[in-house]
VEXDREN-2710 file (C-alpha; in Angstrom, 1 decimal):
% VEXDREN-2710
k/r/px/py/pz
1/MET/109.9/-19.2/-21.9
2/ASN/108.9/-18.4/-25.4
3/ASP/111.2/-16.4/-27.5
4/ARG/110.2/-13.5/-29.9
5/ARG/109.9/-15.8/-32.9
6/THR/107.4/-18.1/-31.1
7/PHE/105.3/-15.1/-30.0
8/PHE/104.9/-13.6/-33.4
9/GLN/104.4/-16.9/-35.2
10/LYS/101.1/-16.8/-33.4
11/LEU/100.2/-13.6/-35.2
12/ILE/97.3/-14.1/-37.5
13/LEU/95.0/-12.0/-39.7
14/GLY/91.6/-11.7/-38.1
15/ALA/89.7/-12.1/-41.4
16/GLY/91.7/-15.1/-42.5
17/GLY/95.0/-15.6/-44.2
18/LEU/98.6/-14.8/-43.1
19/TYR/100.9/-11.8/-43.1
20/SER/103.3/-11.5/-45.9
21/LEU/106.7/-13.2/-45.3
22/ASN/108.5/-9.9/-45.1
23/LEU/106.3/-8.6/-42.3
24/LEU/106.5/-11.9/-40.4
25/GLU/110.3/-12.0/-40.8
26/THR/110.5/-8.4/-39.5
27/LEU/108.3/-9.1/-36.5
28/SER/110.1/-12.4/-35.7
29/LEU/113.3/-10.3/-35.1
30/MET/111.6/-8.5/-32.3
31/LYS/112.2/-9.9/-28.8
32/THR/109.1/-10.7/-26.7
33/GLU/107.5/-13.6/-24.8
34/SER/104.0/-15.0/-24.5
35/ILE/101.6/-12.9/-22.5
36/LYS/101.5/-14.4/-19.0
37/ASN/98.6/-12.5/-17.6
38/PRO/95.5/-12.6/-19.7
39/SER/94.1/-9.5/-18.0
40/ARG/96.7/-7.5/-20.0
41/LYS/95.0/-6.2/-23.1
42/LEU/96.0/-3.9/-26.0
43/ILE/94.0/-2.6/-28.9
44/ALA/95.1/0.0/-31.5
45/THR/93.6/1.4/-34.7
46/TRP/94.9/0.3/-38.1
47/ASN/97.8/-2.2/-38.8
48/ASN/100.3/-1.0/-36.2
49/PRO/102.2/-4.1/-35.1
50/LYS/105.3/-2.2/-34.1
51/ALA/103.2/0.1/-31.9
52/ILE/101.5/-2.9/-30.2
53/GLN/105.0/-4.5/-29.7
54/ALA/106.3/-1.3/-28.1
55/ALA/103.3/-1.1/-25.8
56/TRP/103.5/-4.8/-24.9
57/GLU/107.1/-4.6/-23.9
58/VAL/106.0/-2.2/-21.2
59/LEU/103.2/-4.4/-20.0
60/GLU/105.3/-7.6/-20.0
61/LYS/107.7/-5.9/-17.6
62/ASN/104.8/-5.2/-15.2
63/GLY/104.6/-1.6/-16.5
64/ASN/101.5/0.5/-16.3
65/ALA/98.9/1.1/-19.0
66/LEU/99.8/4.8/-19.3
67/ASP/103.4/4.1/-20.1
68/ALA/102.3/1.4/-22.5
69/VAL/100.0/3.6/-24.6
70/GLU/102.5/6.4/-24.7
71/ALA/105.3/4.0/-25.9
72/GLY/103.0/2.6/-28.6
73/ALA/101.9/6.0/-29.9
74/ARG/105.5/7.2/-30.2
75/ILE/106.3/4.6/-32.8
76/PRO/104.2/6.0/-35.7
77/GLU/105.0/9.5/-34.5
78/ALA/108.6/8.9/-35.4
79/ASP/107.9/6.9/-38.6
80/PRO/108.6/8.9/-41.8
81/LYS/106.6/6.5/-43.8
82/ASP/103.4/7.1/-41.8
83/THR/101.8/10.0/-43.7
84/SER/99.1/10.7/-41.1
85/VAL/100.9/10.7/-37.8
86/GLY/103.9/12.8/-36.7
87/TYR/107.1/12.9/-38.7
88/GLY/106.3/12.3/-42.3
89/GLY/102.7/13.4/-41.9
90/LEU/101.1/15.2/-44.8
91/PRO/101.0/19.0/-44.2
92/ASP/98.2/21.5/-44.2
93/ARG/97.5/23.6/-47.3
94/ASP/100.2/26.0/-46.3
95/GLY/102.9/23.2/-46.2
96/ASP/103.1/23.0/-42.4
97/VAL/102.9/19.7/-40.6
98/THR/100.7/20.3/-37.6
99/LEU/100.1/17.7/-34.9
100/ASP/97.4/16.9/-32.4
101/ALA/97.4/14.4/-29.5
102/CYS/95.8/13.5/-26.2
103/ILE/96.3/11.0/-23.4
104/MET/94.2/9.9/-20.5
105/ASP/94.9/7.7/-17.5
106/HIS/93.1/5.4/-15.0
107/LEU/92.6/8.3/-12.6
108/GLY/90.6/10.3/-15.2
109/ARG/93.5/12.8/-15.7
110/SER/94.0/14.0/-19.3
111/GLY/96.2/16.2/-21.3
112/GLY/96.2/17.3/-24.9
113/VAL/98.0/19.5/-27.5
114/MET/96.8/20.9/-30.7
115/PHE/98.3/22.6/-33.8
116/VAL/101.8/21.8/-32.7
117/LYS/104.7/22.3/-35.2
118/ASN/108.2/20.9/-35.2
119/ILE/107.8/18.6/-32.2
120/MET/108.2/14.9/-33.0
121/HIS/106.3/13.4/-30.1
122/PRO/103.1/15.4/-29.3
123/ILE/101.8/12.4/-27.2
124/SER/104.6/12.9/-24.7
125/VAL/104.0/16.6/-24.6
126/ALA/100.3/15.9/-24.0
127/ARG/101.3/13.6/-21.0
128/LEU/103.4/16.4/-19.5
129/VAL/100.6/18.8/-19.9
130/MET/98.5/16.4/-17.9
131/GLU/101.2/15.8/-15.2
132/LYS/103.0/19.1/-14.9
133/THR/100.4/21.8/-15.5
134/PRO/97.0/22.6/-14.1
135/HIS/95.5/22.5/-17.6
136/VAL/94.1/19.9/-20.0
137/TYR/95.1/21.6/-23.3
138/LEU/97.9/23.7/-24.6
139/VAL/97.7/24.9/-28.2
140/GLY/100.0/26.1/-31.0
141/GLU/102.9/28.3/-30.0
142/GLY/102.1/27.9/-26.3
143/ALA/102.3/24.1/-26.6
144/GLU/105.6/24.5/-28.5
145/ILE/107.1/26.8/-25.9
146/PHE/106.1/24.3/-23.1
147/ALA/107.6/21.4/-25.1
148/GLU/110.9/23.2/-25.5
149/ALA/111.0/24.1/-21.8
150/GLN/110.5/20.3/-21.1
151/GLY/113.5/19.4/-23.2
152/PHE/111.9/18.6/-26.5
153/LYS/113.9/19.8/-29.5
154/LYS/112.4/21.5/-32.6
155/GLU/112.7/19.4/-35.7
156/ASN/111.6/19.7/-39.3
157/LEU/108.8/17.1/-39.7
158/LEU/108.2/17.7/-43.4
159/THR/109.8/14.9/-45.3
160/PRO/110.8/15.2/-49.0
161/GLU/108.0/12.7/-49.9
162/ALA/105.4/14.7/-47.9
163/LYS/106.6/18.0/-49.5
164/LYS/106.3/16.5/-53.0
165/ALA/102.8/15.3/-52.2
166/TRP/101.9/18.8/-51.1
167/LYS/103.4/20.4/-54.2
168/ASP/101.4/18.0/-56.3
169/TRP/98.3/18.9/-54.4
170/LEU/98.9/22.6/-55.0
171/VAL/98.5/22.1/-58.7
172/ARG/94.9/20.9/-58.2
173/SER/94.1/22.6/-54.8
174/GLU/91.2/20.2/-54.4
175/TYR/90.0/19.7/-50.8
176/LYS/88.2/16.4/-50.8
177/PRO/89.3/14.4/-47.8
178/LYS/88.7/10.7/-48.0
179/ILE/90.0/8.5/-45.3
180/ASN/90.0/4.7/-45.6
181/SER/92.5/1.8/-45.6
182/GLU/94.6/3.3/-48.4
183/ARG/95.1/6.5/-46.4
184/HIS/95.4/5.6/-42.8
185/ASP/94.5/8.2/-40.3
186/THR/95.3/8.6/-36.6
187/ILE/96.6/5.9/-34.2
188/GLY/94.4/5.4/-31.1
189/ILE/95.7/2.9/-28.6
190/LEU/94.0/1.5/-25.5
191/ALA/95.6/-0.7/-22.8
192/MET/94.7/-2.5/-19.6
193/ASP/97.7/-3.5/-17.4
194/GLY/98.2/-6.3/-14.9
195/GLU/96.5/-4.3/-12.2
196/GLY/93.5/-3.7/-14.3
197/LYS/94.2/0.0/-14.8
198/LEU/93.1/1.5/-18.1
199/SER/94.7/4.2/-20.2
200/GLY/94.5/5.5/-23.8
201/ALA/96.3/7.7/-26.2
202/CYS/95.5/9.2/-29.6
203/THR/97.9/11.1/-32.0
204/THR/97.6/12.4/-35.5
205/SER/98.8/14.9/-38.1
206/GLY/95.2/15.3/-39.1
207/LEU/93.6/15.6/-42.6
208/ALA/96.1/16.1/-45.4
209/PHE/96.1/19.6/-46.8
210/LYS/93.6/20.8/-44.2
211/MET/92.9/24.5/-43.6
212/LYS/95.4/26.2/-41.4
213/GLY/94.4/25.8/-37.8
214/ARG/92.0/22.9/-38.3
215/VAL/91.7/20.5/-35.4
216/GLY/89.9/17.2/-35.6
217/ASP/88.6/14.8/-32.9
218/SER/92.0/13.2/-32.0
219/PRO/93.1/15.5/-29.3
220/ILE/89.6/16.1/-27.9
221/ILE/88.8/14.2/-24.7
222/GLY/85.4/12.6/-25.1
223/SER/85.5/12.7/-28.9
224/GLY/88.7/11.0/-30.1
225/LEU/89.4/9.4/-26.7
226/PHE/87.8/8.7/-23.4
227/VAL/88.8/6.5/-20.4
228/ASP/86.8/5.6/-17.4
229/ASN/88.6/3.1/-15.2
230/GLU/85.5/1.8/-13.7
231/VAL/83.9/1.1/-17.0
232/GLY/86.2/1.0/-20.1
233/CYS/87.8/3.1/-22.8
234/ALA/87.3/4.0/-26.5
235/THR/89.0/5.8/-29.3
236/GLY/88.4/6.5/-32.9
237/THR/89.9/7.2/-36.3
238/GLY/88.6/8.8/-39.5
239/LEU/86.9/12.1/-40.3
240/GLY/87.2/14.0/-37.0
241/GLU/84.4/16.5/-37.8
242/ALA/81.9/13.6/-37.8
243/VAL/83.3/12.1/-34.6
244/ILE/83.2/15.4/-32.8
245/ARG/79.5/15.9/-33.7
246/LYS/78.6/12.6/-32.0
247/VAL/81.1/12.8/-29.1
248/GLY/82.1/9.3/-30.3
249/ALA/84.5/7.9/-27.6
250/PHE/82.4/9.2/-24.7
251/SER/79.2/7.8/-26.1
252/ILE/80.8/4.3/-26.5
253/VAL/82.0/4.3/-22.8
254/GLU/78.6/5.4/-21.6
255/MET/76.9/2.6/-23.6
256/ILE/79.4/0.1/-21.9
257/ARG/78.5/1.7/-18.5
258/ASN/74.9/0.8/-19.2
259/GLY/75.7/-2.9/-19.8
260/MET/76.6/-3.0/-23.5
261/HIS/79.4/-5.1/-24.9
262/PRO/82.2/-3.0/-26.4
263/GLN/81.6/-4.5/-29.8
264/LYS/77.9/-3.6/-29.7
265/ALA/78.7/-0.1/-28.4
266/CYS/81.1/0.5/-31.3
267/GLU/78.4/-0.6/-33.7
268/LYS/75.8/1.6/-32.2
269/ALA/78.1/4.6/-32.2
270/ILE/78.9/4.1/-35.9
271/LYS/75.2/3.9/-36.7
272/ARG/74.7/7.4/-35.2
273/LEU/76.9/8.8/-38.0
274/ILE/74.7/7.8/-40.9
275/ASP/72.6/10.9/-40.7
276/ILE/75.6/13.1/-41.5
277/LYS/75.5/13.7/-45.2
278/GLU/77.4/16.9/-46.0
279/TYR/80.9/15.3/-45.9
280/GLY/80.1/12.9/-48.6
281/GLU/81.6/9.4/-48.4
282/PHE/83.7/9.6/-45.3
283/GLN/85.1/6.9/-43.0
284/VAL/85.1/6.5/-39.2
285/GLY/86.3/3.5/-37.2
286/TYR/85.9/2.9/-33.4
287/ILE/87.7/0.6/-31.0
288/ALA/86.9/-0.1/-27.4
289/LEU/88.1/-2.0/-24.3
290/ASP/86.1/-2.6/-21.2
291/LYS/87.0/-3.3/-17.6
292/LYS/86.3/-7.0/-18.1
293/GLY/88.9/-7.1/-20.9
294/ARG/86.4/-7.4/-23.7
295/LEU/87.3/-5.8/-27.0
296/GLY/85.4/-4.2/-29.9
297/GLY/85.9/-2.6/-33.2
298/TYR/83.7/-1.4/-36.1
299/GLY/83.8/0.8/-39.1
300/LEU/81.4/2.9/-41.0
301/ARG/82.7/1.6/-44.3
302/PRO/84.8/-1.4/-45.4
303/GLY/88.6/-0.9/-45.0
304/PHE/89.0/-0.2/-41.3
305/GLN/91.4/-2.4/-39.5
306/TYR/92.5/-2.7/-35.9
307/ILE/95.1/-4.8/-34.1
308/THR/95.0/-6.5/-30.7
309/ALA/97.2/-8.2/-28.2
310/ASP/95.1/-10.5/-26.1
311/GLU/96.0/-13.7/-24.2
312/GLY/99.3/-14.3/-26.0
313/LYS/98.1/-13.5/-29.5
314/VAL/98.5/-10.5/-31.7
315/VAL/95.7/-10.3/-34.2
316/LEU/95.0/-8.0/-37.1
317/HIS/91.3/-7.6/-37.6
318/ASN/89.4/-6.5/-40.7
319/ALA/86.6/-4.8/-39.0
320/ASP/83.0/-5.3/-40.0
321/SER/81.2/-2.2/-41.1
322/PHE/77.8/-0.7/-41.4
323/TYR/78.1/-0.2/-45.2
324/LYS/79.2/-3.3/-47.0
END
């Protein structure tokens, strides 16, 4: 049986090179073992090794894909250093951290929450919306009341660092959202468990300094996330308005349904964005996983990364992009 160190010594950078020593040392302290079942797959947006690790710990214990994606998404939600997800997320222009999330399982069930304040784990609230209500979405105060009734406590999610960034922004009050590798946005995570069941999750604090009430693609089933257990699943990151206009995740799954490899489907979905001009130089990245365990990822512009766990290896990929 391999120990944790052996597993993460296999971790490589998709475009060549190695992780920094500090990251490798950090990961080597985590306990895991080699993936025994190659049918188990994980893929997540951006460089989220701890999220992948948390999700994998579920799968290696023969857990299901739904539990895995929820566990993975909860990691950045609780990370005060992640400025675009959960606790530590940059606020809207009024200084409020507002969160959006959705989740979807192999049965096609889905749940989502939008414009949620003071709740650390909207992904878990979204799952309870799916499992304990007849609805798909709860929004704002209604979602918060539901979360408290389910035992979630209210917490201040605005960190001192995020508050300072907001105060600095108020001096300029410029609203020019630009999402790329230097300003990570949204974690989307997809999983296939040992029984071949697919699930996905997506969670975000949205655009920094957005207008009050703004919601992007992340909590919207079909745009930010879609799962069809007979076909595959997909999720995205980047400027939500652009993704919504093209119903990004659903379009990728439909292309897979029609025989396209997940990589090609992500590329084609990205190409559909190039006629959108009014947002300026925006970024979108898509990832996908199909029922055969094949993976894909592609960005509109350079800078998009995604991370995978596949057949005993965790790999960070520098995604190819339409614009070079």
